C-alpha positions as CSV (number, residue, x, y, z in Angstrom):
1,A,216.9,19.4,125.8
2,Q,213.6,19.2,123.7
3,V,213.2,15.5,124.1
4,T,215.0,14.5,127.3
5,G,214.1,17.7,129.3
6,I,210.9,19.2,127.9
7,G,209.6,15.8,127.0
8,G,209.5,14.8,130.7
9,L,207.7,18.1,131.5
10,N,205.1,17.4,128.9
11,C,204.4,14.0,130.3
12,L,204.1,15.2,133.9
13,E,201.9,18.0,132.9
14,A,199.7,15.7,130.9
15,V,199.4,13.4,133.9
16,R,198.5,16.3,136.2
17,L,195.9,17.8,133.8
18,S,194.3,14.5,133.0
19,G,193.1,13.8,136.6
20,F,193.8,10.1,136.2
21,H,195.8,8.3,138.8
22,T,199.0,7.5,137.0
23,R,202.2,5.9,138.0
24,F,205.0,7.9,136.3
25,L,208.7,6.9,136.0
26,Q,211.5,9.2,134.9
27,A,214.1,7.0,133.4
28,S,217.0,9.0,134.9
29,T,220.7,8.4,134.6
30,S,224.1,8.1,136.3
31,E,225.2,11.0,134.0
32,L,223.6,13.2,136.7
33,M,226.6,12.4,139.0
34,G,229.5,13.7,136.8
35,G,231.8,10.8,137.7
36,Q,234.4,12.9,139.5
37,R,235.0,10.6,142.5
38,K,235.8,7.0,143.0
39,E,233.2,6.3,145.7
40,A,229.8,4.7,144.9
41,Y,226.9,7.1,144.2
42,N,223.6,6.8,146.0
43,E,220.4,8.8,146.1
44,D,222.0,11.5,148.3
45,S,225.2,12.1,146.2
46,R,226.0,15.5,144.8
47,L,224.6,16.0,141.3
48,Y,227.1,17.5,138.7
49,P,226.2,16.6,135.1
50,R,229.0,17.0,132.6
51,S,227.2,16.7,129.2
52,P,224.2,18.3,127.5
53,Y,222.4,15.0,127.9
54,G,223.1,14.9,131.7
55,C,221.9,18.5,132.1
56,A,218.6,17.7,130.3
57,K,218.1,14.6,132.4
58,L,218.8,16.7,135.6
59,Y,215.9,19.0,134.6
60,G,213.6,15.9,134.2
61,Y,214.8,14.5,137.5
62,W,214.0,17.7,139.5
63,L,210.6,18.1,137.7
64,T,209.7,14.6,138.7
65,K,210.4,15.4,142.4
66,N,208.7,18.8,142.1
67,Y,205.5,17.3,140.7
68,R,205.5,14.6,143.3
69,E,205.8,17.1,146.1
70,S,203.6,19.8,144.6
71,Y,200.7,17.8,143.1
72,R,201.0,14.5,145.1
73,L,201.6,12.5,141.9
74,F,203.0,9.1,141.9
75,A,206.2,10.2,140.2
76,S,209.5,8.3,140.8
77,N,213.0,8.5,139.5
78,A,215.1,5.5,138.4
79,I,218.7,6.7,138.5
80,S,220.0,4.0,136.2
81,F,223.7,3.4,135.6
82,N,224.9,2.1,132.2
83,H,222.8,-0.8,130.9
84,E,223.0,-2.8,127.7
85,E,220.9,-5.2,125.9
86,P,222.7,-7.4,123.2
87,G,222.2,-5.8,119.8
88,A,220.1,-2.9,121.0
89,R,222.7,-0.2,121.0
90,G,223.6,2.0,118.0
91,P,227.2,1.7,116.8
92,N,228.1,5.1,118.3
93,F,227.9,3.6,121.8
94,V,231.3,2.2,122.9
95,T,230.0,-1.2,123.9
96,R,228.3,-1.9,120.6
97,K,231.2,-0.3,118.7
98,I,233.6,-2.8,120.4
99,T,231.4,-5.9,119.8
100,L,230.6,-5.0,116.2
101,A,234.3,-4.5,115.5
102,V,235.2,-7.8,117.1
103,A,232.7,-9.5,114.8
104,N,234.0,-7.7,111.7
105,I,237.6,-8.4,112.6
106,K,236.8,-12.1,113.2
107,A,235.1,-12.1,109.7
108,G,238.0,-10.3,108.0
109,R,235.9,-7.2,107.2
110,Q,237.8,-4.8,109.5
111,E,241.4,-4.6,110.6
112,K,241.5,-2.0,113.4
113,L,239.2,-0.5,116.2
114,Y,239.6,3.1,117.0
115,L,238.6,4.2,120.5
116,G,239.1,7.1,122.9
117,N,239.7,6.8,126.6
118,L,240.3,3.1,127.4
119,D,240.6,3.9,131.1
120,A,237.1,5.4,131.6
121,K,235.2,3.2,134.1
122,R,231.5,2.5,134.1
123,D,229.0,0.5,136.1
124,W,227.5,-1.8,133.5
125,S,224.3,-3.9,133.8
126,L,222.0,-6.0,131.6
127,A,219.1,-3.7,130.6
128,S,216.5,-6.3,131.4
129,D,217.8,-6.4,135.0
130,I,217.5,-2.6,135.3
131,V,214.0,-2.7,133.8
132,D,213.0,-5.3,136.5
133,G,214.0,-2.7,139.0
134,M,212.0,0.0,137.2
135,I,208.9,-2.2,137.4
136,L,209.4,-2.7,141.2
137,I,209.8,1.1,141.6
138,L,206.4,1.6,139.9
139,Q,204.8,-1.2,142.1
140,A,206.1,0.3,145.3
141,R,203.6,1.6,147.9
142,E,205.0,5.2,147.8
143,P,206.8,7.1,145.0
144,D,210.5,7.6,145.5
145,D,213.9,7.9,143.9
146,F,216.2,4.8,143.5
147,V,219.7,4.2,142.1
148,L,219.9,1.1,139.9
149,G,223.3,-0.5,138.9
150,S,225.6,-3.4,139.3
151,G,227.7,-2.1,142.2
152,E,230.8,-2.9,140.1
153,T,232.9,-0.6,137.9
154,H,234.9,-1.8,134.9
155,S,237.0,0.1,132.3
156,V,236.6,0.2,128.5
157,R,239.9,-1.6,128.4
158,E,238.5,-4.5,130.4
159,F,235.5,-4.6,128.1
160,C,237.9,-4.9,125.1
161,Q,240.0,-7.5,126.7
162,I,237.1,-9.9,127.5
163,A,235.4,-9.3,124.1
164,F,238.4,-10.0,122.0
165,E,239.4,-13.1,124.1
166,Y,235.9,-14.5,124.0
167,A,235.9,-14.3,120.2
168,G,239.2,-16.1,120.0
169,L,241.2,-13.1,118.7
170,G,243.7,-13.0,121.6
171,D,245.2,-9.7,122.7
172,Y,242.9,-6.7,122.1
173,E,246.1,-4.5,121.8
174,D,246.8,-6.0,118.4
175,Y,243.7,-4.4,117.1
176,V,242.8,-1.4,119.2
177,E,244.2,2.1,118.3
178,I,243.6,5.3,120.3
179,D,242.0,8.2,118.4
180,P,241.9,11.6,120.1
181,R,238.6,12.5,118.3
182,F,236.8,10.1,120.6
183,F,237.8,11.7,123.9
184,R,235.0,13.6,125.6
185,P,235.4,17.4,126.1
186,A,234.4,16.9,129.8
187,E,235.4,13.3,130.7
188,V,233.4,11.3,133.1
189,D,236.2,9.2,134.7
190,V,234.4,6.7,137.1
191,L,230.8,5.8,137.7
192,L,229.8,3.3,140.4
193,A,226.3,2.6,141.8
194,D,225.3,2.1,145.4
195,Y,222.0,0.3,144.9
196,S,221.6,-0.6,148.6
197,K,218.3,1.4,148.9
198,A,216.8,-0.5,146.0
199,K,217.8,-3.8,147.6
200,R,216.5,-2.8,151.0
201,V,213.2,-1.2,150.0
202,L,212.3,-3.1,146.8
203,G,214.3,-6.4,147.2
204,W,216.0,-5.7,143.9
205,E,219.5,-7.0,142.9
206,P,221.1,-7.3,139.4
207,K,221.4,-10.9,138.2
208,T,224.0,-10.6,135.4
209,K,227.7,-10.1,136.1
210,F,230.0,-8.0,133.9
211,K,231.8,-10.9,132.1
212,E,228.5,-12.6,131.2
213,L,227.2,-9.3,129.9
214,V,230.2,-8.8,127.6
215,H,229.8,-12.4,126.3
216,K,226.0,-11.7,125.6
């Protein structure tokens, strides 16, 4: 709350008080959506965050819209779905946890990988593709809010399958065990982006497909 929510407020207020023309981007998140439906989410979808992080991001999202409308600031939201850059995530993120485990198992330093809900589905993109979209949002003629994502949804199970096969380890089920400790108290089942507005207005599309992302 202090960093993700109040941090955004501090930035917006600094821009307002400075008097300098500033282009401000709130790096928002698909966690605003709640993931309780299978349809793709767009800029008009109902917002229903299901984590403290998502709630704090929702505060920053509405502040950005409020400052844009109240003070005529160039303030935009990039509602970005899951995005990864190879090696950049900490080991507590499931994608990095999987790929580190694959490397350790391959090297004989680890025997098993313990995960939670393998059937949770996410819309994964390469982070640099998403950042290209953020840059286009900042370069747009008018400030606005845009969903950025791949337009595809894949499960944690699929991520494991591709990663273990790519490393030559065969069937992921020989290594992966389910641990109830890693289930979320309020699970987000499916997240899928409808980035058609970003494509139409900004000319943006993701370049990297899911399998290539896992390989990276």
